[in-house]
OpenMM code with the backbone's topology and positions (N, CA, C; nanometers):
from openmm import Vec3, app, unit

residues = "MET GLN ASP LYS ALA LEU TYR VAL LEU ALA GLY TYR ASP ASP ASP THR GLU LYS TYR LEU ALA GLY ILE GLN ASN LYS LEU TYR GLU GLN GLY PHE PHE GLY ARG HIS THR LYS ASN ILE PRO GLN HIS ILE THR LEU GLY PHE PHE PRO VAL GLU LYS GLU GLU GLU LEU LYS GLU MET LEU GLN LYS LEU GLY GLU THR GLN LEU SER PHE GLU ILE SER PHE ASN HIS VAL GLY ILE PHE GLY GLY SER ASN VAL LEU PHE VAL ALA PRO ASP SER ASN LYS GLU LEU LEU GLU LEU LYS GLU LYS PHE GLY GLU GLY PHE GLY TRP THR PRO HIS THR THR MET ILE ILE ASP GLU PRO ASN VAL ILE LEU LYS ALA LEU PRO ILE VAL MET ASN GLU PHE MET SER PHE GLU GLY LYS VAL THR THR LEU HIS LEU TYR GLU PHE TRP PRO THR ARG HIS ILE LEU SER VAL GLU LEU LEU GLY".split()
positions = [
    Vec3(1.0734, 0.4562, 2.4517),
    Vec3(0.9748, 0.3545, 2.4151),
    Vec3(0.8575, 0.4215, 2.3446),
    Vec3(0.8079, 0.3551, 2.2412),
    Vec3(0.6945, 0.4085, 2.1679),
    Vec3(0.5661, 0.3837, 2.2451),
    Vec3(0.4701, 0.4722, 2.2247),
    Vec3(0.3395, 0.4548, 2.2879),
    Vec3(0.2665, 0.3375, 2.2257),
    Vec3(0.1786, 0.2777, 2.3043),
    Vec3(0.0953, 0.1690, 2.2515),
    Vec3(-0.0090, 0.2274, 2.1577),
    Vec3(-0.0443, 0.1478, 2.0563),
    Vec3(-0.1490, 0.1854, 1.9623),
    Vec3(-0.2093, 0.0579, 1.9061),
    Vec3(-0.3276, 0.0716, 1.8496),
    Vec3(-0.3963, -0.0379, 1.7815),
    Vec3(-0.3770, -0.0224, 1.6312),
    Vec3(-0.3590, -0.1343, 1.5633),
    Vec3(-0.3379, -0.1333, 1.4187),
    Vec3(-0.4337, -0.2304, 1.3527),
    Vec3(-0.4970, -0.1850, 1.2443),
    Vec3(-0.5818, -0.2707, 1.1625),
    Vec3(-0.4997, -0.3103, 1.0399),
    Vec3(-0.4914, -0.4417, 1.0172),
    Vec3(-0.4102, -0.4971, 0.9105),
    Vec3(-0.4961, -0.5778, 0.8151),
    Vec3(-0.4708, -0.5634, 0.6860),
    Vec3(-0.5362, -0.6466, 0.5852),
    Vec3(-0.4461, -0.7668, 0.5596),
    Vec3(-0.4987, -0.8860, 0.5823),
    Vec3(-0.4223, -1.0089, 0.5638),
    Vec3(-0.4606, -1.0805, 0.4363),
    Vec3(-0.3847, -1.1835, 0.4039),
    Vec3(-0.3929, -1.2485, 0.2744),
    Vec3(-0.4385, -1.3936, 0.2817),
    Vec3(-0.4717, -1.4454, 0.1645),
    Vec3(-0.5003, -1.5883, 0.1489),
    Vec3(-0.3716, -1.6657, 0.1761),
    Vec3(-0.3841, -1.7961, 0.1937),
    Vec3(-0.2697, -1.8800, 0.2308),
    Vec3(-0.1558, -1.8744, 0.1287),
    Vec3(-0.1879, -1.8745, -0.0008),
    Vec3(-0.0832, -1.8737, -0.1028),
    Vec3(-0.0043, -1.7428, -0.1013),
    Vec3(-0.0745, -1.6322, -0.0865),
    Vec3(-0.0076, -1.5017, -0.0813),
    Vec3(0.0777, -1.4917, 0.0440),
    Vec3(0.0224, -1.5337, 0.1561),
    Vec3(0.0974, -1.5341, 0.2821),
    Vec3(0.2256, -1.6158, 0.2671),
    Vec3(0.2136, -1.7341, 0.2110),
    Vec3(0.3288, -1.8231, 0.1954),
    Vec3(0.4343, -1.7613, 0.1036),
    Vec3(0.3917, -1.7020, -0.0064),
    Vec3(0.4850, -1.6425, -0.1014),
    Vec3(0.5613, -1.5253, -0.0389),
    Vec3(0.4888, -1.4336, 0.0240),
    Vec3(0.5536, -1.3166, 0.0849),
    Vec3(0.6425, -1.3563, 0.2022),
    Vec3(0.5952, -1.4485, 0.2842),
    Vec3(0.6770, -1.4965, 0.3962),
    Vec3(0.8030, -1.5654, 0.3435),
    Vec3(0.7921, -1.6328, 0.2305),
    Vec3(0.9078, -1.6981, 0.1707),
    Vec3(1.0158, -1.5983, 0.1303),
    Vec3(0.9734, -1.4856, 0.0747),
    Vec3(1.0701, -1.3808, 0.0403),
    Vec3(1.1378, -1.3290, 0.1668),
    Vec3(1.0581, -1.3010, 0.2685),
    Vec3(1.1132, -1.2500, 0.3940),
    Vec3(1.2065, -1.3533, 0.4589),
    Vec3(1.1698, -1.4795, 0.4530),
    Vec3(1.2545, -1.5845, 0.5100),
    Vec3(1.3884, -1.5955, 0.4380),
    Vec3(1.3918, -1.5669, 0.3074),
    Vec3(1.5191, -1.5652, 0.2352),
    Vec3(1.6113, -1.4589, 0.2945),
    Vec3(1.5539, -1.3447, 0.3323),
    Vec3(1.6347, -1.2407, 0.3978),
    Vec3(1.6908, -1.2915, 0.5298),
    Vec3(1.6053, -1.3563, 0.6081),
    Vec3(1.6505, -1.4093, 0.7373),
    Vec3(1.7618, -1.5126, 0.7186),
    Vec3(1.7455, -1.5983, 0.6182),
    Vec3(1.8464, -1.7009, 0.5904),
    Vec3(1.9814, -1.6400, 0.5537),
    Vec3(1.9779, -1.5213, 0.4950),
    Vec3(2.1003, -1.4521, 0.4547),
    Vec3(2.1552, -1.3618, 0.5659),
    Vec3(2.0940, -1.3676, 0.6851),
    Vec3(2.1451, -1.2912, 0.7990),
    Vec3(2.0850, -1.1537, 0.8175),
    Vec3(1.9798, -1.1215, 0.7433),
    Vec3(1.9105, -0.9933, 0.7600),
    Vec3(1.7952, -1.0131, 0.8582),
    Vec3(1.7890, -0.9324, 0.9622),
    Vec3(1.6828, -0.9494, 1.0610),
    Vec3(1.5985, -0.8243, 1.0806),
    Vec3(1.6556, -0.7069, 1.0675),
    Vec3(1.5799, -0.5834, 1.0712),
    Vec3(1.5160, -0.5523, 1.2050),
    Vec3(1.4439, -0.4397, 1.2055),
    Vec3(1.3754, -0.3905, 1.3255),
    Vec3(1.2231, -0.4021, 1.3151),
    Vec3(1.1728, -0.4593, 1.2091),
    Vec3(1.0291, -0.4714, 1.1892),
    Vec3(0.9712, -0.5758, 1.2860),
    Vec3(0.8423, -0.5702, 1.3039),
    Vec3(0.7742, -0.6642, 1.3936),
    Vec3(0.7748, -0.8030, 1.3316),
    Vec3(0.8136, -0.9000, 1.4098),
    Vec3(0.8210, -1.0387, 1.3628),
    Vec3(0.7006, -1.1180, 1.4156),
    Vec3(0.6812, -1.2353, 1.3595),
    Vec3(0.5804, -1.3314, 1.4059),
    Vec3(0.4376, -1.2788, 1.4002),
    Vec3(0.4093, -1.2003, 1.2977),
    Vec3(0.2720, -1.1604, 1.2683),
    Vec3(0.2483, -1.1914, 1.1209),
    Vec3(0.1221, -1.1999, 1.0781),
    Vec3(0.0959, -1.2300, 0.9373),
    Vec3(0.1487, -1.1214, 0.8441),
    Vec3(0.1805, -1.1600, 0.7221),
    Vec3(0.2106, -1.0624, 0.6173),
    Vec3(0.0849, -0.9773, 0.5998),
    Vec3(0.1029, -0.8488, 0.5705),
    Vec3(-0.0153, -0.7618, 0.5728),
    Vec3(0.0089, -0.6269, 0.5070),
    Vec3(-0.0994, -0.5552, 0.4891),
    Vec3(-0.1004, -0.4134, 0.4542),
    Vec3(-0.1649, -0.3422, 0.5732),
    Vec3(-0.0978, -0.2430, 0.6270),
    Vec3(-0.1548, -0.1668, 0.7385),
    Vec3(-0.2602, -0.0706, 0.6843),
    Vec3(-0.3801, -0.0787, 0.7407),
    Vec3(-0.4912, 0.0061, 0.6974),
    Vec3(-0.5103, 0.1284, 0.7861),
    Vec3(-0.4645, 0.1223, 0.9104),
    Vec3(-0.4787, 0.2370, 0.9991),
    Vec3(-0.4314, 0.2050, 1.1390),
    Vec3(-0.4062, 0.3107, 1.2155),
    Vec3(-0.3697, 0.2932, 1.3566),
    Vec3(-0.4507, 0.3892, 1.4407),
    Vec3(-0.4742, 0.3469, 1.5656),
    Vec3(-0.5709, 0.4144, 1.6511),
    Vec3(-0.5260, 0.4097, 1.7965),
    Vec3(-0.5793, 0.4987, 1.8799),
    Vec3(-0.5488, 0.4918, 2.0233),
    Vec3(-0.6091, 0.3654, 2.0848),
    Vec3(-0.5456, 0.3155, 2.1896),
    Vec3(-0.5901, 0.1906, 2.2523),
    Vec3(-0.7323, 0.2002, 2.3072),
    Vec3(-0.7792, 0.3194, 2.3343),
    Vec3(-0.9160, 0.3369, 2.3853),
    Vec3(-1.0220, 0.2980, 2.2827),
    Vec3(-0.9833, 0.2801, 2.1575),
    Vec3(-1.0785, 0.2445, 2.0509),
    Vec3(-1.0925, 0.0934, 2.0307),
    Vec3(-1.0364, 0.0134, 2.1204),
    Vec3(-1.0344, -0.1315, 2.0991),
    Vec3(-1.1729, -0.1902, 2.0788),
    Vec3(-1.2653, -0.1633, 2.1675),
    Vec3(-1.4002, -0.2226, 2.1553),
    Vec3(-1.4696, -0.1758, 2.0281),
    Vec3(-1.4562, -0.0494, 1.9966),
    Vec3(-1.5161, 0.0058, 1.8750),
    Vec3(-1.4576, -0.0621, 1.7501),
    Vec3(-1.3280, -0.0820, 1.7478),
    Vec3(-1.2641, -0.1462, 1.6338),
    Vec3(-1.3007, -0.2937, 1.6240),
    Vec3(-1.3074, -0.3625, 1.7362),
    Vec3(-1.3482, -0.5031, 1.7335),
    Vec3(-1.4878, -0.5162, 1.6734),
    Vec3(-1.5781, -0.4312, 1.7152),
    Vec3(-1.7143, -0.4334, 1.6629),
    Vec3(-1.7145, -0.4022, 1.5130),
    Vec3(-1.6379, -0.3033, 1.4736),
    Vec3(-1.6309, -0.2650, 1.3322),
    Vec3(-1.5769, -0.3792, 1.2469),
    Vec3(-1.4699, -0.4449, 1.2916),
    Vec3(-1.4128, -0.5553, 1.2154),
    Vec3(-1.5100, -0.6729, 1.2073),
    Vec3(-1.5799, -0.7025, 1.3163),
    Vec3(-1.6764, -0.8118, 1.3136),
    Vec3(-1.7888, -0.7824, 1.2141),
    Vec3(-1.8355, -0.6581, 1.2081),
    Vec3(-1.9384, -0.6202, 1.1108),
    Vec3(-1.8848, -0.6294, 0.9683),
    Vec3(-1.7605, -0.5860, 0.9483),
    Vec3(-1.7018, -0.5957, 0.8148),
    Vec3(-1.6880, -0.7410, 0.7714),
    Vec3(-1.6599, -0.8296, 0.8648),
    Vec3(-1.6522, -0.9717, 0.8329),
    Vec3(-1.7837, -1.0274, 0.7817),
    Vec3(-1.8925, -0.9610, 0.8143),
    Vec3(-2.0251, -1.0048, 0.7701),
    Vec3(-2.0673, -0.9409, 0.6382),
    Vec3(-1.9957, -0.8351, 0.5944),
    Vec3(-2.0385, -0.7607, 0.4760),
    Vec3(-1.9306, -0.7415, 0.3699),
    Vec3(-1.8050, -0.7398, 0.4096),
    Vec3(-1.6952, -0.7082, 0.3184),
    Vec3(-1.6516, -0.8333, 0.2413),
    Vec3(-1.6503, -0.8221, 0.1098),
    Vec3(-1.6030, -0.9314, 0.0264),
    Vec3(-1.4506, -0.9321, 0.0213),
    Vec3(-1.3913, -1.0512, 0.0185),
    Vec3(-1.2482, -1.0613, -0.0088),
    Vec3(-1.2268, -1.0135, -0.1523),
    Vec3(-1.1027, -0.9795, -0.1870),
    Vec3(-1.0787, -0.9266, -0.3212),
    Vec3(-0.9353, -0.9532, -0.3655),
    Vec3(-0.9203, -0.9541, -0.4977),
    Vec3(-0.7906, -0.9781, -0.5609),
    Vec3(-0.7082, -0.8500, -0.5604),
    Vec3(-0.5759, -0.8678, -0.5489),
    Vec3(-0.4825, -0.7572, -0.5671),
    Vec3(-0.3633, -0.8075, -0.6473),
    Vec3(-0.3056, -0.7180, -0.7260),
    Vec3(-0.1914, -0.7521, -0.8100),
    Vec3(-0.0649, -0.6929, -0.7502),
    Vec3(0.0245, -0.7796, -0.7077),
    Vec3(0.1545, -0.7359, -0.6577),
    Vec3(0.2468, -0.7242, -0.7779),
    Vec3(0.3016, -0.6039, -0.7980),
    Vec3(0.3838, -0.5878, -0.9168),
    Vec3(0.5129, -0.5107, -0.8952),
    Vec3(0.5415, -0.4694, -0.7727),
    Vec3(0.6674, -0.3983, -0.7560),
    Vec3(0.7243, -0.4083, -0.6151),
    Vec3(0.8515, -0.3772, -0.6098),
    Vec3(0.9287, -0.3709, -0.4859),
    Vec3(0.9674, -0.2250, -0.4693),
    Vec3(0.9721, -0.1766, -0.3461),
    Vec3(1.0081, -0.0373, -0.3248),
    Vec3(1.0829, -0.0147, -0.1949),
    Vec3(1.1313, 0.1077, -0.1825),
    Vec3(1.2029, 0.1518, -0.0633),
    Vec3(1.1473, 0.2878, -0.0258),
    Vec3(1.1203, 0.3064, 0.1036),
    Vec3(1.0887, 0.4403, 0.1514),
    Vec3(1.1238, 0.4534, 0.2980),
    Vec3(1.0804, 0.5633, 0.3587),
    Vec3(1.1106, 0.5875, 0.4993),
    Vec3(1.2558, 0.6261, 0.5196),
    Vec3(1.3096, 0.7157, 0.4329),
    Vec3(1.4495, 0.7520, 0.4440),
    Vec3(1.5407, 0.6368, 0.4082),
    Vec3(1.4941, 0.5500, 0.3189),
    Vec3(1.5658, 0.4296, 0.2759),
    Vec3(1.5818, 0.3284, 0.3883),
    Vec3(1.4880, 0.3293, 0.4835),
    Vec3(1.4905, 0.2353, 0.5955),
    Vec3(1.3921, 0.1203, 0.5803),
    Vec3(1.3047, 0.1257, 0.4808),
    Vec3(1.1993, 0.0257, 0.4649),
    Vec3(1.2051, -0.0336, 0.3245),
    Vec3(1.2146, -0.1656, 0.3188),
    Vec3(1.2108, -0.2392, 0.1927),
    Vec3(1.0797, -0.3161, 0.1899),
    Vec3(1.0032, -0.2996, 0.0818),
    Vec3(0.8695, -0.3588, 0.0789),
    Vec3(0.8346, -0.4155, -0.0571),
    Vec3(0.7307, -0.4995, -0.0576),
    Vec3(0.6652, -0.5502, -0.1774),
    Vec3(0.5275, -0.4856, -0.1782),
    Vec3(0.4830, -0.4407, -0.2961),
    Vec3(0.3576, -0.3646, -0.2978),
    Vec3(0.2648, -0.4068, -0.4107),
    Vec3(0.1357, -0.3990, -0.3809),
    Vec3(0.0349, -0.4222, -0.4849),
    Vec3(-0.0028, -0.2894, -0.5506),
    Vec3(-0.0648, -0.2999, -0.6670),
    Vec3(-0.1317, -0.1835, -0.7240),
    Vec3(-0.2498, -0.1502, -0.6344),
    Vec3(-0.2793, -0.0232, -0.6210),
    Vec3(-0.4036, 0.0146, -0.5548),
    Vec3(-0.5177, -0.0176, -0.6506),
    Vec3(-0.6262, -0.0673, -0.5950),
    Vec3(-0.7455, -0.0874, -0.6758),
    Vec3(-0.8653, -0.0343, -0.5961),
    Vec3(-0.9791, -0.0332, -0.6588),
    Vec3(-1.0987, 0.0241, -0.5962),
    Vec3(-1.1295, -0.0434, -0.4626),
    Vec3(-1.1260, -0.1751, -0.4595),
    Vec3(-1.1604, -0.2476, -0.3371),
    Vec3(-1.0632, -0.2160, -0.2233),
    Vec3(-0.9343, -0.2107, -0.2544),
    Vec3(-0.8349, -0.1811, -0.1513),
    Vec3(-0.8499, -0.0380, -0.0999),
    Vec3(-0.8706, 0.0556, -0.1902),
    Vec3(-0.8861, 0.1951, -0.1478),
    Vec3(-1.0143, 0.2154, -0.0670),
    Vec3(-1.1215, 0.1494, -0.1066),
    Vec3(-1.2468, 0.1606, -0.0300),
    Vec3(-1.2301, 0.1008, 0.1096),
    Vec3(-1.1588, -0.0101, 0.1205),
    Vec3(-1.1340, -0.0696, 0.2516),
    Vec3(-1.0472, 0.0238, 0.3356),
    Vec3(-0.9430, 0.0796, 0.2771),
    Vec3(-0.8562, 0.1731, 0.3496),
    Vec3(-0.9367, 0.2909, 0.4034),
    Vec3(-1.0265, 0.3445, 0.3230),
    Vec3(-1.1053, 0.4622, 0.3617),
    Vec3(-1.1923, 0.4357, 0.4849),
    Vec3(-1.2239, 0.3123, 0.5121),
    Vec3(-1.3012, 0.2795, 0.6324),
    Vec3(-1.2187, 0.3037, 0.7594),
    Vec3(-1.0865, 0.3108, 0.7437),
    Vec3(-0.9967, 0.3262, 0.8588),
    Vec3(-0.9147, 0.4541, 0.8525),
    Vec3(-0.9546, 0.5448, 0.7677),
    Vec3(-0.8843, 0.6719, 0.7558),
    Vec3(-0.8542, 0.7029, 0.6110),
    Vec3(-0.8314, 0.8286, 0.5841),
    Vec3(-0.8100, 0.8763, 0.4488),
    Vec3(-0.6934, 0.8057, 0.3815),
    Vec3(-0.7100, 0.7789, 0.2529),
    Vec3(-0.6079, 0.7107, 0.1768),
    Vec3(-0.5132, 0.8036, 0.1027),
    Vec3(-0.5344, 0.9346, 0.1092),
    Vec3(-0.4471, 1.0279, 0.0390),
    Vec3(-0.3049, 1.0183, 0.0929),
    Vec3(-0.2097, 0.9961, 0.0045),
    Vec3(-0.0708, 0.9853, 0.0452),
    Vec3(-0.0316, 0.8491, 0.1013),
    Vec3(-0.1261, 0.7571, 0.1057),
    Vec3(-0.1026, 0.6230, 0.1602),
    Vec3(-0.0471, 0.5326, 0.0513),
    Vec3(0.0535, 0.4566, 0.0832),
    Vec3(0.1108, 0.3599, -0.0098),
    Vec3(0.0869, 0.2197, 0.0451),
    Vec3(-0.0030, 0.1429, -0.0166),
    Vec3(-0.0220, 0.0061, 0.0314),
    Vec3(0.1055, -0.0738, 0.0072),
    Vec3(0.1494, -0.1462, 0.1083),
    Vec3(0.2728, -0.2231, 0.0952),
    Vec3(0.2800, -0.3293, 0.2038),
    Vec3(0.3638, -0.4272, 0.1806),
    Vec3(0.3957, -0.5290, 0.2794),
    Vec3(0.5455, -0.5191, 0.3065),
    Vec3(0.5796, -0.4832, 0.4289),
    Vec3(0.7187, -0.4634, 0.4666),
    Vec3(0.7927, -0.5969, 0.4691),
    Vec3(0.9091, -0.5971, 0.4064),
    Vec3(0.9973, -0.7130, 0.4116),
    Vec3(1.1005, -0.6961, 0.5228),
    Vec3(1.1527, -0.5719, 0.5377),
    Vec3(1.2530, -0.5462, 0.6398),
    Vec3(1.2627, -0.3954, 0.6649),
    Vec3(1.2871, -0.3600, 0.7895),
    Vec3(1.3175, -0.2227, 0.8292),
    Vec3(1.4565, -0.2253, 0.8915),
    Vec3(1.5449, -0.1412, 0.8395),
    Vec3(1.6820, -0.1391, 0.8901),
    Vec3(1.7495, -0.0109, 0.8413),
    Vec3(1.8778, -0.0011, 0.8630),
    Vec3(1.9561, 0.1132, 0.8175),
    Vec3(1.9681, 0.1087, 0.6645),
    Vec3(1.9825, 0.2267, 0.5996),
    Vec3(1.9885, 0.2291, 0.4529),
    Vec3(2.0946, 0.1375, 0.3924),
    Vec3(2.2127, 0.1280, 0.4529),
    Vec3(2.3160, 0.0414, 0.3960),
    Vec3(2.2746, -0.1061, 0.4007),
    Vec3(2.1979, -0.1457, 0.5014),
    Vec3(2.1480, -0.2833, 0.5112),
    Vec3(2.0378, -0.3056, 0.4077),
    Vec3(1.9497, -0.2080, 0.3930),
    Vec3(1.8410, -0.2178, 0.2943),
    Vec3(1.8994, -0.2362, 0.1545),
    Vec3(2.0026, -0.1607, 0.1212),
    Vec3(2.0637, -0.1729, -0.0118),
    Vec3(2.1261, -0.3098, -0.0336),
    Vec3(2.1757, -0.3727, 0.0705),
    Vec3(2.2307, -0.5082, 0.0584),
    Vec3(2.1193, -0.6121, 0.0485),
    Vec3(2.0052, -0.5846, 0.1117),
    Vec3(1.8923, -0.6784, 0.1087),
    Vec3(1.8136, -0.6697, -0.0218),
    Vec3(1.8174, -0.5556, -0.0872),
    Vec3(1.7382, -0.5339, -0.2082),
    Vec3(1.7610, -0.6398, -0.3164),
    Vec3(1.8848, -0.6761, -0.3490),
    Vec3(1.9022, -0.7789, -0.4537),
    Vec3(1.8393, -0.9133, -0.4185),
    Vec3(1.8364, -0.9474, -0.2922),
    Vec3(1.7757, -1.0748, -0.2512),
    Vec3(1.6257, -1.0711, -0.2780),
    Vec3(1.5616, -0.9610, -0.2368),
    Vec3(1.4174, -0.9473, -0.2605),
    Vec3(1.3892, -0.9432, -0.4105),
    Vec3(1.4692, -0.8687, -0.4854),
    Vec3(1.4473, -0.8596, -0.6300),
    Vec3(1.4640, -0.9953, -0.6981),
    Vec3(1.5573, -1.0745, -0.6505),
    Vec3(1.5800, -1.2075, -0.7077),
    Vec3(1.4628, -1.3014, -0.6790),
    Vec3(1.3999, -1.2859, -0.5641),
    Vec3(1.2897, -1.3746, -0.5231),
    Vec3(1.1541, -1.3287, -0.5755),
    Vec3(1.1379, -1.1993, -0.6002),
    Vec3(1.0072, -1.1435, -0.6339),
    Vec3(0.9757, -1.1553, -0.7824),
    Vec3(0.8525, -1.1982, -0.8093),
    Vec3(0.7937, -1.1947, -0.9426),
    Vec3(0.6510, -1.1446, -0.9244),
    Vec3(0.6031, -1.0643, -1.0185),
    Vec3(0.4652, -1.0154, -1.0102),
    Vec3(0.3695, -1.1325, -0.9937),
    Vec3(0.2668, -1.1126, -0.9124),
    Vec3(0.1705, -1.2199, -0.8886),
    Vec3(0.0374, -1.1630, -0.8437),
    Vec3(-0.0637, -1.2455, -0.8517),
    Vec3(-0.1977, -1.2100, -0.8060),
    Vec3(-0.2173, -1.2660, -0.6661),
    Vec3(-0.2633, -1.1824, -0.5755),
    Vec3(-0.2915, -1.2242, -0.4392),
    Vec3(-0.4352, -1.1924, -0.4044),
    Vec3(-0.4691, -1.2152, -0.2805),
    Vec3(-0.6058, -1.1907, -0.2374),
    Vec3(-0.6068, -1.1446, -0.0919),
    Vec3(-0.6813, -1.0376, -0.0645),
    Vec3(-0.7047, -0.9924, 0.0726),
    Vec3(-0.8254, -1.0686, 0.1245),
    Vec3(-0.8057, -1.1434, 0.2332),
    Vec3(-0.9117, -1.2306, 0.2837),
    Vec3(-0.9432, -1.2099, 0.4319),
    Vec3(-0.8606, -1.1321, 0.5016),
    Vec3(-0.8704, -1.1248, 0.6471),
    Vec3(-0.8420, -0.9834, 0.6957),
    Vec3(-0.9057, -0.9473, 0.8056),
    Vec3(-0.8694, -0.8252, 0.8780),
    Vec3(-0.8191, -0.8664, 1.0150),
    Vec3(-0.7069, -0.8081, 1.0548),
    Vec3(-0.6475, -0.8362, 1.1854),
    Vec3(-0.6461, -0.7085, 1.2677),
    Vec3(-0.6612, -0.7240, 1.3974),
    Vec3(-0.6451, -0.6127, 1.4909),
    Vec3(-0.5351, -0.6517, 1.5880),
    Vec3(-0.4319, -0.5670, 1.5942),
    Vec3(-0.3181, -0.5887, 1.6829),
    Vec3(-0.2939, -0.4645, 1.7667),
    Vec3(-0.2355, -0.4877, 1.8829),
    Vec3(-0.1817, -0.3786, 1.9634),
    Vec3(-0.0300, -0.3925, 1.9584),
    Vec3(0.0384, -0.2805, 1.9423),
    Vec3(0.1844, -0.2804, 1.9456),
    Vec3(0.2317, -0.1824, 2.0502),
    Vec3(0.3178, -0.2065, 2.1118),
    Vec3(0.4341, -0.2636, 2.1711),
    Vec3(0.4094, -0.2809, 2.3190),
    Vec3(0.4191, -0.4006, 2.3664),
    Vec3(0.4546, -0.5230, 2.2935),
    Vec3(0.3389, -0.5706, 2.2050),
    Vec3(0.3693, -0.6659, 2.1200),
    Vec3(0.2707, -0.7171, 2.0254),
    Vec3(0.1636, -0.7987, 2.0975),
    Vec3(0.0383, -0.7637, 2.0683),
    Vec3(-0.0750, -0.8397, 2.1217),
    Vec3(-0.1774, -0.8562, 2.0113),
    Vec3(-0.2048, -0.9819, 1.9733),
    Vec3(-0.3091, -1.0099, 1.8747),
    Vec3(-0.4432, -1.0002, 1.9463),
    Vec3(-0.5337, -0.9234, 1.8889),
    Vec3(-0.6643, -0.9040, 1.9512),
    Vec3(-0.7726, -0.9809, 1.8778),
    Vec3(-0.7730, -0.9733, 1.7452),
    Vec3(-0.8841, -1.0298, 1.6682),
    Vec3(-0.8429, -1.0490, 1.5233),
    Vec3(-0.8897, -1.1549, 1.4610),
    Vec3(-0.8783, -1.1740, 1.3161),
    Vec3(-1.0170, -1.2117, 1.2648),
    Vec3(-1.0570, -1.1510, 1.1560),
    Vec3(-1.1902, -1.1719, 1.0978),
    Vec3(-1.1734, -1.2062, 0.9502),
    Vec3(-1.2326, -1.3163, 0.9093),
    Vec3(-1.2302, -1.3561, 0.7685),
    Vec3(-1.3348, -1.2736, 0.6921),
    Vec3(-1.2965, -1.2307, 0.5718),
    Vec3(-1.3896, -1.1602, 0.4849),
    Vec3(-1.4732, -1.2614, 0.4051),
    Vec3(-1.5836, -1.2162, 0.3511),
    Vec3(-1.6725, -1.3047, 0.2749),
    Vec3(-1.6077, -1.3490, 0.1450),
    Vec3(-1.6388, -1.4703, 0.1051),
    Vec3(-1.5932, -1.5198, -0.0247),
    Vec3(-1.4617, -1.5886, -0.0137),
] * unit.nanometer
topology = app.Topology()
chain = topology.addChain("A")
for resn in residues:
    res = topology.addResidue(resn, chain)
    for name in ("N", "CA", "C"):
        topology.addAtom(name, app.Element.getBySymbol(name[0]), res)
């Protein structure tokens, strides 16, 4: 069993959430279920922390909700990584996204992405055409920060960004 940890997630506006969830739901409809966490918002993971940091992170997210502006991001590609175990949709990095990431840890080597499915490489290769068929480049918006604890999944806090 994996150790518990806290995760800060960047969430999206309703249209972006609906579009990305729609792609993922097409996978589910075709019998792909994967090992990724289900029943949480579509997101970009900004950082993970020990559970002892919960109060500090809650305070930080609440302050960011009072100062951090929501921002546009351009989703323009699909990718695979993690030993070919992860299929994702990804935005271009932009100044606002990188600055937000830096608040939760260094961004060097970080690839912003929204996971569609985690599974064995042979399953990922079968799922790829479905995602490619459903995906078209689009403009989205980061509007929310979420704090979750994993495993098991526990939603702790969601904070709307300004604008």
